[in-house]
TORLO-294367 format. One record per residue (C-alpha): residue in one letter; x, y, z. Coordinates in Angstrom, 2 decimals, always signed. Example, Ala and Ser with C-alpha at 12.3 -4.5 7.8 and 13.67 -1.06 7.14 Angstrom:
BEGIN
<r residu="A" east="+12.30" north="-4.50" up="+7.80"/>
<r residu="S" east="+13.67" north="-1.06" up="+7.14"/>
***
This chain:
BEGIN
<r residu="M" east="-111.33" north="-137.96" up="+56.62"/>
<r residu="S" east="-114.11" north="-138.19" up="+54.24"/>
<r residu="A" east="-114.13" north="-138.09" up="+50.66"/>
<r residu="H" east="-116.66" north="-135.27" up="+51.21"/>
<r residu="S" east="-114.20" north="-133.16" up="+52.86"/>
<r residu="V" east="-111.06" north="-133.48" up="+50.38"/>
<r residu="T" east="-113.28" north="-133.02" up="+47.87"/>
<r residu="S" east="-114.10" north="-129.39" up="+49.56"/>
<r residu="E" east="-110.59" north="-128.70" up="+50.03"/>
<r residu="R" east="-109.60" north="-129.20" up="+46.39"/>
<r residu="G" east="-112.73" north="-126.91" up="+45.14"/>
<r residu="A" east="-111.52" north="-124.00" up="+47.81"/>
<r residu="I" east="-107.84" north="-124.43" up="+46.46"/>
<r residu="L" east="-109.05" north="-124.27" up="+42.61"/>
<r residu="V" east="-111.25" north="-120.95" up="+43.67"/>
<r residu="Q" east="-108.30" north="-119.34" up="+45.39"/>
<r residu="T" east="-105.70" north="-120.30" up="+43.03"/>
<r residu="A" east="-108.29" north="-118.41" up="+40.74"/>
<r residu="V" east="-108.88" north="-115.56" up="+43.10"/>
<r residu="A" east="-104.53" north="-115.37" up="+43.07"/>
<r residu="S" east="-104.57" north="-115.52" up="+39.57"/>
<r residu="V" east="-107.03" north="-112.69" up="+38.87"/>
<r residu="V" east="-104.76" north="-110.65" up="+41.63"/>
<r residu="L" east="-101.90" north="-111.65" up="+40.07"/>
<r residu="L" east="-102.95" north="-110.54" up="+36.45"/>
<r residu="G" east="-104.47" north="-107.15" up="+38.04"/>
<r residu="L" east="-100.50" north="-106.79" up="+39.71"/>
<r residu="G" east="-99.04" north="-107.53" up="+36.08"/>
<r residu="A" east="-101.18" north="-104.96" up="+34.54"/>
<r residu="F" east="-99.94" north="-102.40" up="+36.77"/>
<r residu="A" east="-96.33" north="-103.20" up="+37.04"/>
<r residu="V" east="-95.97" north="-103.79" up="+33.48"/>
<r residu="D" east="-98.56" north="-101.50" up="+31.73"/>
<r residu="Y" east="-98.17" north="-99.04" up="+33.97"/>
<r residu="G" east="-94.16" north="-99.16" up="+33.59"/>
<r residu="V" east="-94.70" north="-98.75" up="+29.84"/>
<r residu="L" east="-96.92" north="-95.68" up="+30.67"/>
<r residu="W" east="-93.94" north="-94.19" up="+32.74"/>
<r residu="V" east="-91.05" north="-94.78" up="+30.39"/>
<r residu="S" east="-93.08" north="-93.59" up="+27.12"/>
<r residu="R" east="-94.56" north="-90.11" up="+29.24"/>
<r residu="A" east="-90.58" north="-89.69" up="+29.79"/>
<r residu="Q" east="-90.01" north="-90.02" up="+26.22"/>
<r residu="A" east="-92.79" north="-87.50" up="+25.07"/>
<r residu="Q" east="-91.25" north="-85.15" up="+27.82"/>
<r residu="T" east="-87.94" north="-85.34" up="+26.27"/>
<r residu="A" east="-89.77" north="-85.23" up="+22.83"/>
<r residu="A" east="-91.32" north="-81.96" up="+24.12"/>
<r residu="D" east="-88.42" north="-80.31" up="+25.52"/>
<r residu="E" east="-86.37" north="-81.01" up="+22.31"/>
<r residu="G" east="-88.77" north="-79.95" up="+19.64"/>
<r residu="A" east="-89.85" north="-76.97" up="+21.73"/>
<r residu="M" east="-85.86" north="-75.88" up="+22.12"/>
<r residu="A" east="-85.46" north="-76.72" up="+18.41"/>
<r residu="G" east="-88.62" north="-74.27" up="+17.53"/>
<r residu="A" east="-87.49" north="-71.69" up="+19.70"/>
<r residu="L" east="-83.91" north="-71.78" up="+18.13"/>
<r residu="A" east="-85.40" north="-71.51" up="+14.57"/>
<r residu="R" east="-87.24" north="-68.70" up="+15.80"/>
<r residu="A" east="-84.28" north="-67.22" up="+17.60"/>
<r residu="Y" east="-81.60" north="-67.48" up="+14.27"/>
<r residu="D" east="-83.66" north="-68.22" up="+10.60"/>
<r residu="D" east="-87.34" north="-66.75" up="+10.95"/>
<r residu="L" east="-86.96" north="-63.29" up="+12.49"/>
<r residu="G" east="-90.55" north="-62.38" up="+11.64"/>
<r residu="D" east="-93.17" north="-61.78" up="+14.51"/>
<r residu="P" east="-94.87" north="-64.30" up="+14.34"/>
<r residu="P" east="-93.28" north="-66.49" up="+12.35"/>
<r residu="A" east="-94.33" north="-67.94" up="+8.87"/>
<r residu="D" east="-96.97" north="-70.07" up="+9.35"/>
<r residu="G" east="-96.00" north="-73.78" up="+8.78"/>
<r residu="G" east="-92.11" north="-72.42" up="+7.92"/>
<r residu="I" east="-88.82" north="-73.47" up="+9.48"/>
<r residu="V" east="-89.67" north="-72.46" up="+13.15"/>
<r residu="Y" east="-92.55" north="-75.47" up="+12.76"/>
<r residu="S" east="-90.71" north="-77.68" up="+10.74"/>
<r residu="S" east="-88.05" north="-78.17" up="+12.88"/>
<r residu="A" east="-89.73" north="-78.01" up="+16.18"/>
<r residu="T" east="-92.03" north="-81.05" up="+14.45"/>
<r residu="Q" east="-89.02" north="-82.93" up="+13.09"/>
<r residu="V" east="-86.67" north="-82.65" up="+16.06"/>
<r residu="A" east="-89.66" north="-83.81" up="+18.32"/>
<r residu="L" east="-90.19" north="-86.86" up="+16.11"/>
<r residu="R" east="-86.87" north="-88.34" up="+16.42"/>
<r residu="Q" east="-87.78" north="-89.37" up="+20.15"/>
<r residu="K" east="-89.68" north="-92.26" up="+19.77"/>
<r residu="V" east="-92.08" north="-92.74" up="+22.22"/>
<r residu="W" east="-92.63" north="-96.34" up="+23.43"/>
<r residu="T" east="-90.67" north="-97.62" up="+19.55"/>
<r residu="E" east="-93.43" north="-95.30" up="+17.47"/>
<r residu="P" east="-92.86" north="-92.03" up="+16.45"/>
<r residu="P" east="-95.93" north="-89.67" up="+18.26"/>
<r residu="S" east="-97.90" north="-87.26" up="+17.50"/>
<r residu="V" east="-96.66" north="-83.64" up="+17.17"/>
<r residu="A" east="-98.17" north="-80.35" up="+17.40"/>
<r residu="V" east="-96.89" north="-76.74" up="+17.35"/>
<r residu="S" east="-97.97" north="-73.61" up="+18.07"/>
<r residu="I" east="-96.07" north="-69.73" up="+19.06"/>
<r residu="N" east="-98.27" north="-69.50" up="+22.11"/>
<r residu="C" east="-96.94" north="-68.35" up="+25.29"/>
<r residu="P" east="-98.57" north="-69.70" up="+28.29"/>
<r residu="A" east="-101.30" north="-66.81" up="+30.15"/>
<r residu="D" east="-98.53" north="-66.20" up="+32.82"/>
<r residu="V" east="-95.51" north="-65.80" up="+30.50"/>
<r residu="D" east="-94.49" north="-62.25" up="+29.49"/>
<r residu="G" east="-92.57" north="-61.31" up="+26.20"/>
<r residu="G" east="-94.01" north="-63.22" up="+23.72"/>
<r residu="K" east="-91.77" north="-65.01" up="+20.67"/>
<r residu="C" east="-92.81" north="-68.55" up="+22.57"/>
<r residu="V" east="-92.56" north="-72.32" up="+20.88"/>
<r residu="R" east="-95.06" north="-74.43" up="+22.24"/>
<r residu="V" east="-94.87" north="-78.10" up="+21.06"/>
<r residu="D" east="-97.56" north="-80.93" up="+22.29"/>
<r residu="V" east="-96.51" north="-84.59" up="+22.08"/>
<r residu="S" east="-99.18" north="-87.41" up="+22.41"/>
<r residu="R" east="-99.69" north="-90.87" up="+21.91"/>
<r residu="D" east="-103.54" north="-91.84" up="+22.39"/>
<r residu="A" east="-106.87" north="-92.67" up="+21.07"/>
<r residu="D" east="-107.41" north="-89.01" up="+19.98"/>
<r residu="S" east="-104.52" north="-89.12" up="+17.67"/>
<r residu="G" east="-104.87" north="-92.62" up="+16.41"/>
<r residu="N" east="-101.46" north="-93.86" up="+18.03"/>
<r residu="P" east="-102.46" north="-94.86" up="+21.59"/>
<r residu="L" east="-99.68" north="-97.14" up="+23.89"/>
<r residu="P" east="-100.09" north="-100.94" up="+23.92"/>
<r residu="T" east="-101.30" north="-102.76" up="+26.68"/>
<r residu="F" east="-99.69" north="-106.45" up="+27.42"/>
<r residu="F" east="-101.50" north="-107.66" up="+30.64"/>
<r residu="G" east="-104.48" north="-104.72" up="+30.53"/>
<r residu="P" east="-106.98" north="-106.63" up="+27.94"/>
<r residu="V" east="-107.31" north="-109.62" up="+30.38"/>
<r residu="L" east="-109.29" north="-106.47" up="+32.28"/>
<r residu="G" east="-110.22" north="-105.35" up="+29.36"/>
<r residu="I" east="-108.16" north="-102.53" up="+29.02"/>
<r residu="T" east="-106.76" north="-102.24" up="+25.44"/>
<r residu="S" east="-104.79" north="-99.11" up="+25.40"/>
<r residu="Q" east="-103.50" north="-96.35" up="+27.46"/>
<r residu="D" east="-103.11" north="-92.43" up="+26.62"/>
<r residu="V" east="-99.58" north="-90.79" up="+27.38"/>
<r residu="R" east="-99.46" north="-86.49" up="+26.47"/>
<r residu="A" east="-96.76" north="-84.27" up="+27.10"/>
<r residu="T" east="-96.46" north="-80.33" up="+26.42"/>
<r residu="A" east="-93.20" north="-78.16" up="+26.35"/>
<r residu="T" east="-92.92" north="-74.60" up="+25.43"/>
<r residu="A" east="-89.41" north="-72.12" up="+24.90"/>
<r residu="Q" east="-89.07" north="-68.72" up="+24.73"/>
<r residu="V" east="-86.77" north="-66.47" up="+23.13"/>
<r residu="R" east="-85.57" north="-63.43" up="+24.91"/>
<r residu="I" east="-82.94" north="-61.25" up="+25.25"/>
<r residu="G" east="-79.31" north="-62.48" up="+26.51"/>
<r residu="N" east="-77.07" north="-60.70" up="+28.82"/>
<r residu="A" east="-74.36" north="-63.14" up="+29.54"/>
<r residu="T" east="-72.61" north="-65.92" up="+28.11"/>
<r residu="D" east="-70.17" north="-68.71" up="+29.36"/>
<r residu="C" east="-68.44" north="-69.03" up="+26.06"/>
<r residu="L" east="-66.93" north="-65.41" up="+25.63"/>
<r residu="R" east="-63.23" north="-65.76" up="+23.77"/>
<r residu="P" east="-60.65" north="-63.52" up="+24.81"/>
<r residu="L" east="-61.52" north="-60.38" up="+23.02"/>
<r residu="A" east="-62.91" north="-57.24" up="+23.54"/>
<r residu="I" east="-63.25" north="-54.73" up="+20.59"/>
<r residu="P" east="-64.04" north="-50.69" up="+21.21"/>
<r residu="D" east="-67.66" north="-49.84" up="+20.86"/>
<r residu="R" east="-68.46" north="-47.25" up="+18.43"/>
<r residu="W" east="-68.12" north="-43.08" up="+18.59"/>
<r residu="V" east="-69.01" north="-40.40" up="+17.37"/>
<r residu="E" east="-65.81" north="-39.10" up="+15.68"/>
<r residu="H" east="-65.52" north="-35.50" up="+16.50"/>
<r residu="R" east="-61.58" north="-34.99" up="+17.36"/>
<r residu="P" east="-59.88" north="-33.42" up="+15.21"/>
<r residu="T" east="-62.57" north="-32.91" up="+12.62"/>
<r residu="N" east="-66.21" north="-34.17" up="+12.21"/>
<r residu="G" east="-65.43" north="-37.38" up="+10.10"/>
<r residu="P" east="-66.39" north="-41.38" up="+9.96"/>
<r residu="W" east="-65.76" north="-44.12" up="+12.07"/>
<r residu="D" east="-63.55" north="-46.48" up="+9.94"/>
<r residu="S" east="-59.98" north="-47.11" up="+10.48"/>
<r residu="T" east="-58.44" north="-43.92" up="+10.99"/>
<r residu="A" east="-60.56" north="-42.70" up="+13.72"/>
<r residu="Q" east="-59.19" north="-42.86" up="+17.09"/>
<r residu="F" east="-60.82" north="-41.98" up="+20.09"/>
<r residu="Q" east="-59.57" north="-38.79" up="+21.71"/>
<r residu="R" east="-61.47" north="-37.32" up="+24.38"/>
<r residu="Y" east="-58.94" north="-37.09" up="+27.74"/>
<r residu="A" east="-55.83" north="-34.94" up="+28.25"/>
<r residu="E" east="-52.66" north="-37.72" up="+28.64"/>
<r residu="G" east="-51.16" north="-37.65" up="+31.91"/>
<r residu="S" east="-53.61" north="-35.12" up="+33.68"/>
<r residu="P" east="-55.60" north="-35.98" up="+36.46"/>
<r residu="L" east="-58.51" north="-39.08" up="+35.47"/>
<r residu="G" east="-61.37" north="-36.93" up="+33.20"/>
<r residu="T" east="-59.67" north="-34.37" up="+32.51"/>
<r residu="L" east="-60.90" north="-33.37" up="+28.63"/>
<r residu="L" east="-59.35" north="-32.03" up="+25.79"/>
<r residu="P" east="-59.76" north="-29.15" up="+24.61"/>
<r residu="N" east="-63.33" north="-29.12" up="+22.05"/>
<r residu="P" east="-63.91" north="-30.73" up="+20.18"/>
<r residu="V" east="-63.96" north="-34.26" up="+21.27"/>
<r residu="D" east="-65.42" north="-37.50" up="+20.69"/>
<r residu="V" east="-68.37" north="-38.52" up="+22.33"/>
<r residu="Y" east="-69.48" north="-42.01" up="+23.49"/>
<r residu="E" east="-72.48" north="-43.53" up="+24.62"/>
<r residu="P" east="-73.25" north="-46.81" up="+25.58"/>
<r residu="P" east="-76.05" north="-48.96" up="+25.07"/>
<r residu="S" east="-78.91" north="-49.03" up="+27.33"/>
<r residu="T" east="-82.49" north="-50.82" up="+27.58"/>
<r residu="S" east="-83.74" north="-48.28" up="+25.92"/>
<r residu="S" east="-81.41" north="-47.07" up="+23.43"/>
<r residu="V" east="-78.71" north="-48.21" up="+21.08"/>
<r residu="G" east="-76.53" north="-45.25" up="+21.78"/>
<r residu="T" east="-73.87" north="-44.36" up="+19.69"/>
<r residu="G" east="-72.48" north="-48.33" up="+19.63"/>
<r residu="L" east="-72.55" north="-51.19" up="+17.56"/>
<r residu="N" east="-75.90" north="-52.79" up="+16.81"/>
<r residu="T" east="-77.86" north="-55.20" up="+14.81"/>
<r residu="S" east="-78.14" north="-52.93" up="+11.92"/>
<r residu="D" east="-74.30" north="-53.16" up="+11.22"/>
<r residu="T" east="-73.75" north="-55.67" up="+8.38"/>
<r residu="D" east="-70.51" north="-54.48" up="+7.17"/>
<r residu="E" east="-67.42" north="-56.63" up="+7.31"/>
<r residu="I" east="-65.08" north="-55.72" up="+10.52"/>
<r residu="T" east="-61.69" north="-56.02" up="+10.78"/>
<r residu="L" east="-60.02" north="-57.34" up="+14.48"/>
<r residu="T" east="-56.75" north="-56.20" up="+14.93"/>
<r residu="F" east="-53.83" north="-56.88" up="+18.06"/>
<r residu="P" east="-52.76" north="-53.56" up="+19.37"/>
<r residu="P" east="-49.53" north="-52.46" up="+19.00"/>
<r residu="D" east="-50.16" north="-50.17" up="+21.90"/>
<r residu="Q" east="-53.14" north="-49.51" up="+23.80"/>
<r residu="R" east="-54.93" north="-46.23" up="+22.42"/>
<r residu="V" east="-58.22" north="-47.04" up="+21.18"/>
<r residu="F" east="-59.09" north="-47.47" up="+17.19"/>
<r residu="P" east="-62.35" north="-49.37" up="+15.71"/>
<r residu="G" east="-61.04" north="-53.00" up="+15.63"/>
<r residu="W" east="-58.43" north="-52.82" up="+17.72"/>
<r residu="F" east="-59.22" north="-55.22" up="+20.53"/>
<r residu="Q" east="-57.80" north="-56.09" up="+23.98"/>
<r residu="P" east="-56.94" north="-59.77" up="+24.58"/>
<r residu="L" east="-58.76" north="-60.49" up="+27.74"/>
<r residu="D" east="-57.79" north="-62.82" up="+30.64"/>
<r residu="L" east="-61.10" north="-64.77" up="+31.32"/>
<r residu="P" east="-61.93" north="-66.44" up="+34.36"/>
<r residu="G" east="-61.24" north="-70.06" up="+34.88"/>
<r residu="G" east="-57.93" north="-70.44" up="+34.81"/>
<r residu="N" east="-57.02" north="-71.43" up="+30.68"/>
<r residu="T" east="-54.44" north="-69.76" up="+28.75"/>
<r residu="Y" east="-54.87" north="-66.99" up="+26.35"/>
<r residu="E" east="-54.91" north="-69.52" up="+23.42"/>
<r residu="E" east="-57.03" north="-72.03" up="+24.79"/>
<r residu="N" east="-59.76" north="-69.64" up="+25.34"/>
<r residu="I" east="-60.06" north="-68.74" up="+22.24"/>
<r residu="V" east="-60.42" north="-72.03" up="+20.57"/>
<r residu="G" east="-62.80" north="-73.12" up="+23.54"/>
<r residu="C" east="-65.28" north="-72.09" up="+25.96"/>
<r residu="V" east="-64.33" north="-70.60" up="+29.02"/>
<r residu="G" east="-67.59" north="-72.06" up="+30.83"/>
<r residu="T" east="-67.71" north="-69.19" up="+33.27"/>
<r residu="L" east="-70.59" north="-66.31" up="+32.42"/>
<r residu="V" east="-69.36" north="-63.07" up="+31.57"/>
<r residu="S" east="-72.08" north="-60.34" up="+31.59"/>
<r residu="V" east="-72.83" north="-57.04" up="+30.20"/>
<r residu="G" east="-71.15" north="-54.76" up="+32.99"/>
<r residu="Q" east="-69.03" north="-56.91" up="+33.98"/>
<r residu="Q" east="-65.00" north="-55.78" up="+34.63"/>
<r residu="V" east="-62.76" north="-58.08" up="+32.81"/>
<r residu="P" east="-59.01" north="-57.67" up="+33.45"/>
<r residu="I" east="-56.73" north="-57.49" up="+30.06"/>
<r residu="S" east="-53.97" north="-60.15" up="+29.48"/>
<r residu="T" east="-50.78" north="-59.48" up="+30.22"/>
<r residu="A" east="-49.83" north="-63.46" up="+29.49"/>
<r residu="A" east="-46.76" north="-63.97" up="+27.17"/>
<r residu="D" east="-48.97" north="-66.23" up="+24.61"/>
<r residu="A" east="-50.99" north="-63.00" up="+24.02"/>
<r residu="T" east="-49.90" north="-62.23" up="+20.98"/>
<r residu="A" east="-50.31" north="-61.38" up="+17.27"/>
<r residu="N" east="-49.36" north="-64.22" up="+16.29"/>
<r residu="E" east="-51.14" north="-66.39" up="+18.94"/>
<r residu="T" east="-54.72" north="-64.95" up="+17.60"/>
<r residu="S" east="-53.91" north="-65.66" up="+13.71"/>
<r residu="E" east="-52.55" north="-69.55" up="+14.73"/>
<r residu="E" east="-55.63" north="-70.13" up="+16.85"/>
<r residu="F" east="-57.95" north="-68.41" up="+14.57"/>
<r residu="N" east="-56.79" north="-70.13" up="+11.59"/>
<r residu="N" east="-57.85" north="-73.41" up="+13.63"/>
<r residu="L" east="-61.07" north="-72.16" up="+14.13"/>
<r residu="I" east="-61.47" north="-71.68" up="+10.76"/>
<r residu="A" east="-60.59" north="-75.56" up="+10.00"/>
<r residu="L" east="-62.95" north="-76.82" up="+12.17"/>
<r residu="D" east="-65.62" north="-75.49" up="+9.57"/>
<r residu="P" east="-63.53" north="-74.77" up="+6.37"/>
<r residu="G" east="-65.97" north="-74.78" up="+3.88"/>
<r residu="A" east="-68.97" north="-72.13" up="+5.95"/>
<r residu="R" east="-69.13" north="-68.96" up="+3.95"/>
<r residu="W" east="-71.13" north="-65.73" up="+4.58"/>
<r residu="N" east="-74.15" north="-64.84" up="+2.82"/>
<r residu="R" east="-73.62" north="-60.87" up="+3.17"/>
<r residu="G" east="-77.31" north="-60.62" up="+1.91"/>
<r residu="Q" east="-79.28" north="-62.81" up="+4.09"/>
<r residu="N" east="-76.63" north="-61.92" up="+6.81"/>
<r residu="Q" east="-76.14" north="-66.05" up="+8.21"/>
<r residu="V" east="-73.64" north="-68.62" up="+7.31"/>
<r residu="Q" east="-74.59" north="-71.16" up="+4.53"/>
<r residu="Q" east="-72.56" north="-74.49" up="+3.46"/>
<r residu="S" east="-71.55" north="-74.83" up="+7.21"/>
<r residu="C" east="-70.87" north="-78.52" up="+8.43"/>
<r residu="A" east="-73.58" north="-77.14" up="+11.45"/>
<r residu="P" east="-75.47" north="-78.98" up="+12.99"/>
<r residu="D" east="-73.88" north="-81.85" up="+12.42"/>
<r residu="C" east="-70.75" north="-81.04" up="+13.72"/>
<r residu="A" east="-71.95" north="-78.13" up="+16.08"/>
<r residu="P" east="-74.89" north="-76.61" up="+16.96"/>
<r residu="R" east="-73.53" north="-73.74" up="+14.59"/>
<r residu="S" east="-70.54" north="-73.00" up="+12.68"/>
<r residu="P" east="-67.55" north="-73.22" up="+14.72"/>
<r residu="R" east="-66.57" north="-70.02" up="+13.36"/>
<r residu="I" east="-69.12" north="-68.40" up="+15.13"/>
<r residu="I" east="-67.61" north="-67.23" up="+18.08"/>
<r residu="A" east="-68.48" north="-64.60" up="+21.61"/>
<r residu="I" east="-66.27" north="-61.41" up="+21.57"/>
<r residu="A" east="-67.28" north="-58.50" up="+23.60"/>
<r residu="A" east="-67.57" north="-54.59" up="+23.19"/>
<r residu="F" east="-66.24" north="-52.61" up="+25.75"/>
<r residu="D" east="-67.03" north="-48.82" up="+27.38"/>
<r residu="V" east="-64.23" north="-47.04" up="+25.46"/>
<r residu="D" east="-64.85" north="-43.70" up="+27.20"/>
<r residu="A" east="-64.43" north="-45.42" up="+30.77"/>
<r residu="Y" east="-61.27" north="-47.21" up="+29.11"/>
<r residu="E" east="-59.49" north="-44.06" up="+27.85"/>
<r residu="Q" east="-60.01" north="-42.34" up="+31.23"/>
<r residu="M" east="-58.10" north="-44.29" up="+32.77"/>
<r residu="R" east="-55.54" north="-45.24" up="+29.89"/>
<r residu="A" east="-54.88" north="-41.27" up="+29.42"/>
<r residu="A" east="-54.66" north="-40.59" up="+33.24"/>
<r residu="G" east="-52.51" north="-43.98" up="+33.73"/>
<r residu="N" east="-55.23" north="-44.47" up="+36.62"/>
<r residu="W" east="-56.26" north="-47.81" up="+36.72"/>
<r residu="S" east="-57.83" north="-47.76" up="+40.27"/>
<r residu="G" east="-61.41" north="-48.10" up="+39.05"/>
<r residu="C" east="-60.53" north="-51.69" up="+38.34"/>
<r residu="P" east="-61.24" north="-54.83" up="+40.12"/>
<r residu="T" east="-57.70" north="-55.93" up="+40.85"/>
<r residu="A" east="-56.32" north="-52.43" up="+39.86"/>
<r residu="A" east="-54.93" north="-53.39" up="+36.69"/>
<r residu="R" east="-55.91" north="-52.37" up="+32.95"/>
<r residu="C" east="-59.35" north="-54.02" up="+32.57"/>
<r residu="V" east="-62.35" north="-52.97" up="+30.08"/>
<r residu="R" east="-66.10" north="-53.06" up="+30.81"/>
<r residu="V" east="-68.11" north="-55.39" up="+28.78"/>
<r residu="V" east="-71.11" north="-53.04" up="+27.15"/>
<r residu="N" east="-72.12" north="-55.30" up="+24.94"/>
<r residu="L" east="-71.52" north="-59.09" up="+23.07"/>
<r residu="F" east="-71.79" north="-60.23" up="+20.06"/>
<r residu="G" east="-71.81" north="-63.38" up="+17.66"/>
<r residu="F" east="-68.36" north="-63.09" up="+15.16"/>
<r residu="F" east="-68.18" north="-65.14" up="+12.15"/>
<r residu="I" east="-64.71" north="-65.35" up="+11.11"/>
<r residu="D" east="-64.40" north="-64.85" up="+7.79"/>
<r residu="S" east="-60.50" north="-64.46" up="+7.15"/>
<r residu="V" east="-57.36" north="-64.40" up="+8.93"/>
<r residu="D" east="-55.49" north="-61.53" up="+6.70"/>
<r residu="G" east="-52.16" north="-61.53" up="+8.92"/>
<r residu="P" east="-50.72" north="-61.84" up="+12.02"/>
<r residu="G" east="-53.38" north="-60.72" up="+14.13"/>
<r residu="V" east="-55.86" north="-59.50" up="+11.78"/>
<r residu="V" east="-58.67" north="-61.38" up="+11.57"/>
<r residu="S" east="-61.89" north="-60.42" up="+9.34"/>
<r residu="G" east="-65.25" north="-61.08" up="+10.00"/>
<r residu="Y" east="-69.02" north="-60.36" up="+10.86"/>
<r residu="L" east="-71.04" north="-59.53" up="+13.55"/>
<r residu="T" east="-74.31" north="-61.95" up="+14.38"/>
<r residu="T" east="-76.36" north="-63.27" up="+16.77"/>
<r residu="Y" east="-75.17" north="-65.67" up="+19.32"/>
<r residu="S" east="-76.73" north="-68.30" up="+22.07"/>
<r residu="G" east="-76.72" north="-66.81" up="+25.69"/>
<r residu="V" east="-77.92" north="-66.33" up="+28.74"/>
<r residu="A" east="-80.96" north="-63.98" up="+30.20"/>
<r residu="A" east="-78.79" north="-63.79" up="+33.61"/>
<r residu="A" east="-79.51" north="-62.01" up="+37.42"/>
<r residu="S" east="-81.56" north="-58.75" up="+36.51"/>
<r residu="P" east="-81.67" north="-59.41" up="+32.36"/>
<r residu="P" east="-82.90" north="-56.86" up="+30.18"/>
<r residu="P" east="-86.35" north="-56.01" up="+28.74"/>
<r residu="F" east="-87.44" north="-58.02" up="+25.82"/>
<r residu="D" east="-86.50" north="-55.27" up="+23.65"/>
<r residu="W" east="-83.23" north="-54.63" up="+24.14"/>
<r residu="P" east="-82.97" north="-52.82" up="+21.15"/>
<r residu="S" east="-78.77" north="-53.30" up="+21.07"/>
<r residu="S" east="-78.60" north="-57.17" up="+21.76"/>
<r residu="F" east="-77.05" north="-59.55" up="+19.88"/>
<r residu="V" east="-77.39" north="-62.26" up="+22.35"/>
<r residu="K" east="-80.06" north="-64.58" up="+22.76"/>
<r residu="A" east="-81.32" north="-66.89" up="+25.54"/>
<r residu="I" east="-83.54" north="-69.73" up="+25.08"/>
<r residu="T" east="-85.33" north="-70.86" up="+27.47"/>
<r residu="L" east="-88.26" north="-73.36" up="+28.47"/>
<r residu="V" east="-90.70" north="-72.33" up="+30.58"/>
<r residu="R" east="-92.74" north="-74.94" up="+30.71"/>
***
């Protein structure tokens, strides 16, 4: 082989090596830098999602103005939470607005835009890209959360209180601890009315609060384990919730199964559904957040361990209101055929948050009604359902 041939082969190898190096560098740029982009994109989306949800929670429970205060707690909550999620080792740029997407009805949105890009002055780095003249790359993400009315919860505790009625019997009077719902004749066929006057109950609807409890009620409420089946304000019925947990377990923890407005729920006959067990488990809930106090002027909890110990104070639980008219018809007649199992039941007409203020004796608990996080189950109510205490926070984008 001639020296010229050897030199030519060596030159060809050098050319091929140079070309291969460029290709390998290009593949490295694609693999490494594109990987950085995809990891950062996921981190940016997480930051946007969490920020939007935090802003919506603040809009649901802390700033009820519509629109919320410009630059207030809704904006600060969304921004602070989004900034906690770093995008490729650095906090992103965050912009917050209250604009809903054009195809989302109902308003009350919080939109969070997250970016690491040249326009924000904090683009993502490249590692192999500079070899090819690519010195930075951009990533952006957006999320929108919305506050809407809820009509279900998967964290109902096993208590249903009578909804409010208008007291007419024996005379017109206040709805207080001495009132008793009296409308149907004892021991008579289902639906037989007493002689006038009779008490009147109108359940809440999508257009009216009816006669029931509503969000303007701020007075302290006392819940009492009932000595019998009659209906007095605050005399609650212990519930047999779905899921198989005991009455005690359902007081201190979430059942995890949805219970919706309109659903019929059996009344518990379990041996542990007693006044003493009720007091014991409510004291356990108070112990989870012993420093919490209810501010009546602002209708909110203060000095709580939340959000460090839980998203909201562990002393705020979900309870139900039941249809007193339907219940009393069946109780007075001794006819529970309208219930799912032909045993005693109640029909849920509303869901409340309840702040446990104190345990005042066996089966006697005092507290305040408040809003509560829930879900908008099938056939959700409209956005302006006037009697709803339940707020559903959902990502819509």
